[in-house]
N, C-alpha and C positions, 0 to 999 in steps of 0.2 A: 504494500500500500504506500503511495507517495505521501510524503510528510504534509504537503499542501494539497488540499482538496480543491482542484480547479473545477470550474463550472463544466468544462468539456468532459473531464473525467467522471464527475458525478452524473452528468447527463447519460453517459454510456452505462454507468451502473444502474441508474433508475430505469432505463430502457431494458436492460438485461433482467432486472427484477420483474418488470411488468410482463415480460415474456415467460418468466420462470414459473409463475403460478404459486410461488412460495409466499408466505406471509412477509410483510415488510420487516418485522422485528427479527425473524429468523434469518432473513437474507442479510440484514445489517450485521447481526452477530457473526454470521459466517464470513463476512468480509471485514470483520474487525472495525466496524464503524459504530459509534454510539447511536443508539436507536433514535434519540431526539435529533441528532445531526442528520440522520438519514431522512427523517420526516421533514425537517426544515428544507432540505434540498428537493424533496418531492414536491412540496408546496411551491417553492420558489420556481422550479422548472415548469410546473403546471401553469403558473400565472404568467410566465414570460411571453408565450405566444400571443396572449390576449393583450398584454401591455404593449408589445412591439407593433401589433397591428392597429393599435388605437381603438380597439373594440370596446365600446361602451354601451351598445344596445343590448338589452336583456334578451334572452332566448324566449321565443314565443312558440306556442304549439298551434298547429292547424288541424282542423278536423280531417280525419281519414276514414275511408270505408274499409271495413275488414272483410276478408274472404271467408267462405264457409269452411274451408279446410284449416282446422286449427293447428295442424302440424307444419304447415308451410309458412315460412316467414313472409310477411307482407311488406316489411320495411326493414332496412338495416341502416343504423346510424353509425358512422365512422367518426371518431373523435380525433383531434389533432395529434394526440399521443399514440394513435394507432389502435386504441381500444375499439371494439365493435360490439354493438348491441343489436341483436336480431329481435324484432318484435313479431310475435305470432298473433293470429286472430284470437279474439277473446280477451286480450290483455286490457286491463282497465287503465284509464288515463292516470289514476293515482299511482298505480304500479309503475307505469312508464315514467312519470314525473320523478318518482323516488329513485328509479334506476339511473336516470340521466343525472340527477343531482349527485348521487353517489359516485358515478364515474367522473363527473367534472371535478370533484374534490377527491381524487384517487388516493391521496395520502392521508 
């Protein structure tokens, strides 16, 4: 582990963690990074794309029509960090809103 945690180095680690499926705490411990430091970088890196783009408009939801086949995804949302959310028929707006909120604040 480098003595100084650069943004580029931490961005690579955060991306690696997101692909790993491991919990953030266990990933941080395995890489000998204090858990709070890891969470700091996750939040910092999650906020950067929005800040750089000057994005200040809140996300809005639009009405969608669901298909009859509940197993087929009717929509896929891809976030800037690469996370994907597949929405299937029958999903409630409250569930979708909670999932999007959770993914937007990934750490």
